[in-house]
SERO-4910 file (N, C-alpha, C, O; in steps of 0.05 Angstrom, whole numbers):
BEGIN
 pado doro    nc1    nc2    nc3   cac1   cac2   cac3    cc1    cc2    cc3    oc1    oc2    oc3
  Met    A   -213     82   -329   -234     72   -312   -258     70   -317   -267     91   -324
  Ser    A   -275     50   -317   -295     46   -327   -320     72   -304   -319     81   -281
  Pro    A   -340     77   -328   -361     89   -310   -368     83   -282   -366     98   -262
  Leu    A   -378     53   -286   -387     43   -262   -360     46   -231   -365     49   -207
  Arg    A   -336     43   -245   -318     38   -214   -308     71   -213   -291     76   -195
  Lys    A   -315     93   -229   -313    120   -218   -340    124   -198   -340    137   -177
  Ile    A   -357    114   -206   -388    122   -187   -380    106   -158   -386    116   -137
  Ile    A   -368     79   -160   -364     61   -136   -343     79   -122   -353     84   -100
  Ile    A   -323     89   -123   -305    105   -112   -315    129    -95   -307    136    -73
  Lys    A   -333    141   -110   -338    166   -102   -363    163    -81   -368    180    -64
  Ile    A   -376    141    -85   -396    138    -57   -386    125    -34   -376    102    -34
  Pro    A   -391    140    -13   -376    127     12   -395    101     19   -417     96     10
  Phe    A   -379     88     36   -380     60     36   -385     41     14   -393     18     19
  Ser    A   -381     49    -11   -391     42    -28   -379      6    -45   -391    -11    -57
  Ile    A   -350      8    -36   -336    -17    -38   -347    -32    -17   -358    -53    -25
  Thr    A   -346    -29      0   -360    -48     22   -389    -61     20   -392    -85     26
  Ile    A   -409    -47     11   -434    -53      1   -431    -66    -20   -444    -87    -21
  Tyr    A   -410    -59    -47   -410    -79    -68   -404   -103    -63   -415   -122    -74
  Met    A   -381   -105    -42   -365   -132    -46   -391   -147    -33   -400   -165    -47
  Leu    A   -405   -143     -8   -424   -152      6   -441   -159    -20   -440   -183    -27
  Val    A   -455   -143    -33   -476   -151    -50   -468   -176    -75   -484   -191    -86
  Arg    A   -442   -174    -78   -429   -198    -93   -424   -216    -87   -418   -232   -104
  Lys    A   -425   -226    -54   -425   -248    -39   -446   -260    -42   -449   -281    -54
  Leu    A   -470   -243    -25   -499   -255    -28   -505   -263    -54   -519   -283    -58
  Tyr    A   -497   -251    -72   -501   -264   -102   -495   -292   -102   -509   -312   -109
  Ala    A   -472   -289    -94   -456   -323   -103   -464   -348    -76   -453   -370    -75
  Val    A   -483   -339    -58   -485   -355    -38   -500   -379    -47   -493   -401    -39
  Pro    A   -524   -377    -66   -544   -394    -81   -520   -421    -96   -520   -445    -93
  Phe    A   -500   -403   -112   -493   -424   -138   -467   -436   -111   -462   -460   -114
  Phe    A   -455   -423    -90   -438   -434    -78   -453   -464    -63   -442   -486    -67
  Ile    A   -475   -461    -46   -493   -485    -39   -498   -506    -62   -495   -530    -58
  Lys    A   -506   -498    -85   -508   -514   -111   -481   -530   -114   -481   -554   -110
  Asp    A   -461   -517   -119   -431   -530   -118   -423   -547    -92   -404   -564    -93
  Tyr    A   -436   -542    -71   -427   -557    -51   -437   -588    -56   -423   -607    -62
  Phe    A   -458   -588    -53   -480   -616    -58   -472   -628    -82   -469   -652    -80
  Phe    A   -468   -619   -106   -458   -630   -126   -427   -636   -118   -420   -652   -136
  Phe    A   -414   -634   -109   -386   -635   -104   -386   -659    -85   -372   -678    -89
  Val    A   -404   -658    -62   -404   -677    -46   -416   -709    -53   -407   -730    -43
  Asn    A   -441   -707    -76   -439   -726    -87   -420   -736   -105   -415   -760   -105
  Lys    A   -411   -723   -119   -390   -734   -139   -368   -753   -128   -359   -774   -139
  Thr    A   -360   -743   -105   -337   -753    -85   -354   -772    -61   -340   -782    -43
  Arg    A   -373   -775    -61   -384   -797    -41   -373   -820    -31   -373   -827     -7
  Lys    A   -360   -835    -57   -350   -861    -52   -322   -856    -48   -310   -877    -51
  Thr    A   -306   -836    -42   -276   -835    -43   -271   -823    -18   -280   -802     -9
  Ser    A   -249   -842     -6   -244   -836     21   -224   -824     32   -219   -825     56
  Arg    A   -207   -807     12   -184   -792      9   -182   -773     23   -161   -771     35
  Phe    A   -205   -752     29   -216   -732     52   -242   -736     63   -262   -749     56
  Ser    A   -237   -725     78   -269   -712     96   -280   -691     88   -265   -671     86
  Ile    A   -303   -690     82   -317   -666     75   -347   -662     88   -365   -678     86
  Ser    A   -347   -633    105   -366   -637    124   -381   -604    123   -367   -585    117
  Leu    A   -407   -603    130   -409   -570    131   -391   -564    152   -379   -542    149
  Ala    A   -386   -576    174   -375   -568    193   -348   -545    180   -340   -523    187
  Asp    A   -341   -563    160   -309   -552    146   -316   -532    130   -295   -521    125
  Leu    A   -335   -520    116   -341   -500    100   -321   -473    108   -314   -461    128
  His    A   -317   -471     84   -297   -447     85   -305   -425     54   -290   -420     35
  Pro    A   -330   -417     60   -332   -406     30   -316   -387     20   -306   -371     36
  Cys    A   -312   -384     -6   -293   -359    -25   -309   -360    -53   -308   -375    -73
  Leu    A   -324   -336    -45   -351   -336    -58   -351   -311    -77   -372   -300    -79
  Ile    A   -326   -301    -92   -314   -282   -116   -294   -292   -122   -279   -274   -113
  Asp    A   -279   -310   -132   -258   -316   -142   -267   -326   -164   -246   -336   -173
  Lys    A   -280   -330   -175   -295   -338   -199   -296   -315   -225   -315   -302   -235
  Thr    A   -266   -315   -229   -264   -290   -248   -249   -298   -271   -232   -316   -271
  Ala    A   -256   -280   -298   -250   -290   -320   -216   -284   -321   -204   -296   -338
  Thr    A   -199   -265   -301   -172   -262   -304   -167   -259   -274   -185   -255   -259
  Thr    A   -140   -261   -266   -130   -260   -240   -138   -231   -233   -136   -213   -250
  Ser    A   -147   -225   -205   -160   -195   -195   -133   -185   -184   -116   -203   -180
  Phe    A   -128   -165   -179   -107   -151   -154   -120   -124   -148   -141   -115   -158
  Glu    A   -105   -114   -130   -105    -79   -118    -78    -75   -136    -56    -87   -136
  Pro    A    -87    -53   -152    -68    -44   -163    -42    -26   -145    -18    -25   -149
  His    A    -60    -14   -125    -32      8   -112    -10    -16   -103     14    -18   -108
  Tyr    A    -26    -35    -88    -11    -59    -79      4    -74    -90     25    -83    -79
  Ile    A     -5    -80   -115     20    -89   -134     39    -74   -137     61    -79   -127
  Tyr    A     32    -50   -152     50    -41   -169     77    -25   -158     98    -20   -170
  His    A     68    -18   -128     82      2   -118    105    -17   -106    129    -12   -111
  Pro    A    101    -33    -94    119    -53    -82    146    -57   -105    170    -55   -103
  Ala    A    128    -63   -125    143    -70   -147    164    -55   -160    183    -64   -173
  Trp    A    158    -31   -155    171    -10   -169    192     -1   -150    215      2   -156
  Ala    A    182      3   -122    198      4   -104    225    -13    -92    245     -6    -78
  Ala    A    216    -44   -105    236    -58   -103    264    -58   -127    288    -64   -125
  Arg    A    244    -48   -150    264    -47   -169    280    -16   -167    295    -12   -186
  Val    A    280      0   -152    282     22   -136    317      7   -124    340     12   -133
  Leu    A    310    -11   -104    328    -16    -84    347    -42    -93    366    -49    -81
  Ala    A    337    -55   -119    355    -73   -135    370    -56   -149    394    -63   -149
  Glu    A    366    -30   -165    390    -13   -176    408      2   -151    432      5   -155
  Lys    A    397     10   -127    417     26   -107    430      9    -92    451     17    -82
  Lys    A    423    -13    -89    436    -35    -74    450    -23    -49    475    -22    -51
  Pro    A    439    -14    -26    439     -2     -8    450    -27      7    445    -50      2
  Ala    A    467    -19     27    480    -32     51    463    -50     67    463    -74     71
  Val    A    445    -26     74    415    -33     89    395    -16     82    400      5     70
  His    A    367    -22     90    351     -8     76    327     -7    107    320    -27    119
  Val    A    318     24    116    301     24    135    277     28    121    272     44    102
  Asp    A    261     12    133    227     18    116    210     29    147    218     22    169
  Ile    A    186     45    143    175     56    161    144     50    158    128     68    152
  Ala    A    134     21    163    110     16    166     95     17    123     76     30    113
  Ser    A    112      2    115    104     -5     88     87    -27     90     79    -35    112
  Thr    A     79    -41     64     66    -72     69     89    -87     75    111    -80     68
  Leu    A     85   -110     90     99   -127     97    110   -150     75    130   -166     78
  His    A     94   -148     55     96   -162     32    127   -152     18    142   -169     10
  Phe    A    136   -122     16    143   -115     11    176   -114     23    196   -116      9
  Cys    A    176   -112     46    196   -113     68    205   -142     67    229   -145     63
  Ala    A    189   -165     71    197   -194     65    210   -206     39    226   -225     35
  Thr    A    197   -186     19    212   -197      2    230   -186    -15    237   -199    -34
  Val    A    243   -152     -9    269   -154    -17    289   -157      6    312   -151      1
  Ser    A    284   -165     28    307   -176     46    316   -205     44    326   -220     60
  Ala    A    308   -209     13    319   -225     -1    346   -220     -5    366   -234     -1
  Phe    A    343   -196    -14    372   -187    -30    381   -152    -17    398   -138    -28
  Val    A    367   -145      5    379   -126     14    371   -125     47    347   -123     51
  Pro    A    384   -126     67    384   -127     92    359   -104    103    362    -79    101
  Val    A    339   -114    111    318    -95    110    304    -93    144    293   -112    156
  Lys    A    310    -60    159    300    -60    184    271    -46    185    270    -24    173
  Phe    A    251    -55    195    221    -57    191    219    -37    213    236    -37    230
  Tyr    A    198    -19    213    190    -10    239    153     -2    232    146      2    209
  Asp    A    136     -2    253    115      9    250     99      5    282    100    -12    299
  Tyr    A     85     27    279     67     30    302     54      8    321     52     10    345
  Arg    A     47     -8    306     47    -39    313     62    -59    299     55    -69    277
  Pro    A     88    -65    316    106    -74    297    100   -111    295     86   -123    311
  Ala    A    110   -120    276     95   -144    268    123   -171    270    146   -169    262
  Glu    A    109   -195    285    118   -212    298    130   -229    274    121   -252    272
  Leu    A    146   -223    259    160   -237    228    183   -236    237    196   -218    247
  Ser    A    190   -265    230    227   -273    232    230   -291    210    216   -310    205
  Leu    A    254   -281    195    260   -284    166    293   -268    168    295   -245    177
  Pro    A    312   -283    160    337   -280    154    336   -249    141    318   -246    124
  Asn    A    352   -227    146    358   -207    138    337   -192    140    333   -175    123
  Leu    A    318   -195    161    299   -165    160    286   -172    189    278   -193    198
  Ser    A    289   -149    199    283   -146    240    263   -126    237    259   -109    219
  Ser    A    249   -132    263    214   -108    271    224   -100    289    243   -108    301
  Asp    A    208    -78    295    212    -61    315    191    -39    308    182    -31    287
  Arg    A    185    -30    336    163     -6    340    177     21    333    200     27    338
  Ala    A    157     36    320    172     66    318    141     83    310    122     74    296
  Asp    A    142    108    324    121    131    321    128    144    296    145    162    297
  Leu    A    117    138    273    126    169    258    120    189    260    122    204    241
  Thr    A    113    196    279    112    232    285    131    232    312    126    249    330
  Asn    A    150    217    317    160    213    335    192    201    334    202    196    356
  Leu    A    205    198    316    224    177    310    248    180    322    260    201    322
  His    A    260    144    339    277    155    352    304    153    345    323    151    361
  Phe    A    306    155    316    330    155    299    349    184    296    339    206    291
  Ala    A    372    181    299    386    206    299    385    224    276    385    214    253
  Asn    A    383    248    280    386    265    256    403    256    230    425    245    234
  Asn    A    397    259    207    407    249    176    431    224    184    456    225    184
  Ser    A    414    203    189    420    182    199    422    153    181    441    137    181
  Ile    A    396    150    167    395    141    146    393    143    115    378    160    105
  Glu    A    408    127    102    412    131     75    398    124     62    391    139     44
  Ser    A    386     96     65    364     84     49    337     80     65    338     67     86
  Leu    A    315     91     58    293     94     70    264    101     55    260    116     36
  Ser    A    246     86     69    219     82     51    203     83     73    210     74     96
  Cys    A    172     97     63    146    100     78    127    103     53    124    122     37
  Met    A    116     80     54    101     81     31     64     71     39     56     54     54
  His    A     49     89     21     21     80     32      9     77     61     -9     64     71
  Thr    A     29     96     70     31    103     99     23    129    113      8    130    132
  Ile    A     39    153     99     33    179    118     -3    188    112    -17    203    126
  Glu    A     -9    176     90    -33    183     93    -58    182    114    -77    197    120
  His    A    -49    160    123    -69    153    154    -55    164    175    -58    147    193
  Ile    A    -41    183    185    -22    184    201    -56    206    212    -75    210    197
  Gly    A    -55    215    240    -70    227    247   -101    221    243   -120    236    250
  Leu    A   -102    197    232   -133    191    231   -148    173    256   -172    171    262
  Gly    A   -126    162    266   -136    146    283   -139    116    277   -146    100    294
  Arg    A   -134    109    252   -147     83    246   -135     63    253   -148     42    255
  Tyr    A   -108     64    260    -96     38    268    -84     49    300    -63     40    309
  Gly    A   -100     69    317   -102     71    341    -76     90    346    -62     86    366
  Asp    A    -73    109    330    -55    130    332    -70    150    341    -95    148    342
  Val    A    -56    176    351    -71    196    362    -85    221    340    -74    233    322
  Leu    A   -108    223    346   -119    239    325   -109    266    325   -109    280    345
  Asp    A   -100    273    301    -85    303    289    -83    307    265    -68    293    251
  Pro    A    -97    327    255    -97    337    230    -74    340    219    -71    336    195
  Glu    A    -55    348    235    -29    355    223    -12    328    223     10    328    212
  Gly    A    -19    311    233     -1    285    234     16    281    210     41    281    211
  Asp    A      3    278    188     20    278    162     45    295    164     67    285    162
  Ile    A     41    320    167     57    342    169     78    331    183     98    325    170
  Lys    A     80    325    213     96    319    232    110    297    218    134    298    214
  Ala    A     97    278    213    109    251    207    131    259    181    155    252    182
  Ala    A    121    273    159    134    279    137    164    299    148    186    295    137
  Ala    A    159    316    165    188    324    181    205    307    193    229    308    198
  Glu    A    186    289    197    206    270    224    224    251    183    248    245    180
  Leu    A    213    250    172    228    233    158    244    249    146    267    240    145
  Thr    A    240    269    138    260    285    127    293    288    144    316    284    135
  Arg    A    282    298    174    300    295    187    323    275    191    347    280    195
  Val    A    310    249    189    328    224    192    346    222    172    370    216    174
  Leu    A    327    231    147    338    222    123    372    230    118    377    254    123
  Ala    A    395    213    110    421    231    108    423    238     77    415    227     56
  Pro    A    438    269     85    442    280     63    457    262     41    476    247     43
  Gly    A    439    271     18    450    247    -10    435    222     -6    438    204    -23
  Gly    A    414    219     20    403    196     15    379    184      1    361    197    -10
  Thr    A    379    156      3    348    156    -16    322    153     -6    320    131      6
  Phe    A    300    167     -8    272    166      8    259    154    -11    258    170    -30
  Ile    A    245    129    -16    220    122    -29    200    124    -12    199    116     11
  Phe    A    181    139    -28    150    146    -16    126    144    -36    123    154    -58
  Val    A    114    132    -25     87    137    -41     61    135    -22     58    124     -1
  Thr    A     41    150    -38     15    152    -19    -13    160    -41    -10    162    -65
  Pro    A    -29    162    -33    -51    156    -54    -53    190    -67    -50    208    -49
  Val    A    -57    197    -88    -60    222   -107    -78    227   -120    -90    210   -133
  Gly    A    -83    246   -122   -109    253   -143   -126    285   -135   -110    302   -141
  Lys    A   -147    295   -125   -167    305   -123   -162    306    -93   -168    285    -80
  Pro    A   -153    322    -82   -145    325    -58   -172    323    -37   -193    335    -41
  Lys    A   -169    308    -17   -191    301      5   -178    284     26   -155    276     30
  Ile    A   -199    281     37   -203    258     71   -226    239     63   -249    243     56
  Ala    A   -213    224     66   -236    199     65   -235    184     95   -224    162     96
  Phe    A   -246    193    118   -248    199    144   -255    173    150   -276    166    139
  Asn    A   -240    153    167   -222    152    180   -199    133    159   -180    122    171
  Ala    A   -200    130    134   -180    111    121   -161    124    114   -140    111    118
  His    A   -157    148    104   -137    159     82   -134    186     77   -154    195     88
  Arg    A   -120    206     67   -120    228     53   -112    222     28    -93    208     29
  Ile    A   -120    229      2   -109    228    -20   -101    258    -27   -118    275    -29
  Tyr    A    -77    264    -32    -60    290    -37    -62    296    -66    -65    279    -83
  Ser    A    -59    326    -70    -54    332   -100    -19    329   -103     -4    324    -84
  Tyr    A    -12    333   -125     22    324   -128     32    347   -120     55    342   -113
  Gln    A     28    369   -118     40    400   -103     37    396    -69     48    408    -50
  Gln    A     21    376    -69     16    376    -36     39    355    -17     47    352      7
  Val    A     43    344    -42     64    324    -26     88    335    -34    106    327    -19
  Ile    A     99    356    -60    126    366    -58    126    385    -41    148    394    -37
  Glu    A    106    396    -26    102    420     -4    112    401     22    128    412     37
  Leu    A    104    372     28    111    353     53    143    354     64    154    352     86
  Phe    A    155    360     29    184    353     31    202    379     20    220    377      3
  Pro    A    195    399     32    217    419     17    244    419     21    257    434      7
  Asp    A    258    403     39    287    399     35    288    382     16    308    388      3
  Leu    A    277    359      4    290    340     -5    284    348    -34    270    367    -42
  Glu    A    299    330    -50    288    341    -86    282    312    -89    291    292    -77
  Leu    A    263    315   -111    243    294   -129    265    284   -154    275    300   -171
  Thr    A    270    256   -152    288    258   -176    267    231   -195    275    221   -216
  Glu    A    249    225   -186    231    209   -205    203    209   -191    198    212   -168
  Phe    A    189    204   -209    158    212   -201    143    194   -222    140    201   -246
  Ser    A    133    170   -213    118    151   -229     88    148   -212     85    151   -188
  Leu    A     70    140   -232     39    133   -223     29    114   -231     36    103   -251
  Val    A      8    104   -212    -11     85   -221    -37     94   -231    -55     86   -216
  Pro    A    -41    102   -243    -67    112   -252    -94    101   -243    -94     77   -237
  Asp    A   -120    116   -241   -143    109   -238   -146     80   -260   -154     58   -253
  Asp    A   -135     89   -290   -144     70   -308   -114     54   -313   -100     53   -333
  Tyr    A   -111     38   -282    -88     25   -285    -89      1   -308    -69     -4   -321
  Lys    A   -113    -12   -311   -116    -36   -336   -100    -25   -363    -85    -39   -377
  Lys    A   -106     -2   -367    -96     12   -392    -68     15   -392    -53      7   -410
  His    A    -59     28   -372    -36     38   -370    -20     22   -350      3     22   -358
  Gly    A    -24      7   -324      0     -3   -312     10     25   -300     -4     45   -300
  Leu    A     38     24   -288     55     37   -278     62     52   -299     70     41   -319
  Ile    A     59     82   -297     74    102   -321     96    115   -298     93    129   -278
  Lys    A    123    104   -314    139    114   -307    154    143   -313    162    151   -335
  Asn    A    155    153   -292    165    185   -300    142    206   -308    147    225   -323
  Ala    A    117    202   -296     92    213   -306     98    239   -300    112    249   -283
  Gly    A     81    250   -323     78    282   -322     55    290   -291     36    276   -283
  Ala    A     62    311   -281     54    319   -254     24    332   -262      8    334   -244
  Asp    A     19    339   -283    -10    343   -290    -26    328   -297    -49    337   -302
  Leu    A    -20    300   -299    -30    279   -299    -54    273   -269    -75    261   -267
  Val    A    -41    286   -252    -49    272   -225    -80    287   -220   -100    276   -212
  Ala    A    -78    311   -225   -102    331   -224   -127    311   -238   -150    311   -230
  Gln    A   -117    294   -259   -141    279   -272   -152    253   -258   -172    240   -264
  Gln    A   -134    249   -239   -141    220   -219   -161    220   -194   -159    242   -183
  Asp    A   -177    207   -183   -191    210   -167   -180    195   -147   -179    207   -126
  Trp    A   -170    166   -146   -146    151   -132   -137    139   -138   -141    114   -137
  Ala    A   -113    156   -150    -82    141   -161    -68    139   -138    -71    148   -115
  Cys    A    -44    116   -155    -24    121   -130      8    131   -136     21    126   -157
  Gly    A     14    144   -118     46    166   -127     62    154   -120     62    143    -98
  Cys    A     83    154   -138    109    143   -135    128    161   -134    136    169   -156
  Phe    A    141    172   -106    161    192   -107    189    181   -103    192    166    -84
  Leu    A    210    186   -118    234    173   -106    252    205    -99    252    222   -117
  Phe    A    264    210    -77    268    233    -67    299    225    -56    307    202    -50
  Thr    A    312    248    -56    343    250    -41    341    274    -27    325    292    -32
  Lys    A    360    273     -6    364    297     10    394    324      3    418    321      4
  Arg    A    384    338     -1    406    357     -9    426    357     12    424    364     36
  Gln    A    445    348     -2    483    360      8    480    381     29    500    392     39
***
């Protein structure tokens, strides 16, 4: 990770301020490009173009295609797990919709969220669930995922109840509904533990393990801070987590028989 990125991550509101400055810097170049383009196309009637239809995209002129590493790598990792396991049906609790929509092409997916999604696709259903009080029966789900979600529970960001132990209650519910021998795909930010209110928690490796005392870890992979150099590290060492500020931990658990 570059020194600048390390500084930006540690300063409150830094990402928001950084993106705003980048956009403001790009405005004069956008205006210049707009009038140049209008002059070049003045004689054509293929499309209308006017100030009323402006839709400024100000920060996309990059040498490479940028992406958010957590939300590219962790769904890719989880999809590969499901492609290998081939469950009859998969239940997801509040992970990214891109993941659920994509894997429903080859595995039937039941998606649940505190704020259900109005999404219509074959092999994909969507309904409401409260992660701290799931309506599923004990030991009833053979294939389960909850990715980049538990770190938010209890912080009120999504309209949920403020509760410092919301994540602990959610972890207990996920453990309760997972069937013995079942597969649980879990993803959360890891590194030096802290709460960035009201966005998320960041967990140490040991804190994640302690959230699920009745589960057995079968794989731990990591999207490190320095993702441009390392990408997704399969079967990463636990000691690597302590060196991270805001990495993405990918945990594959099974429930003891």
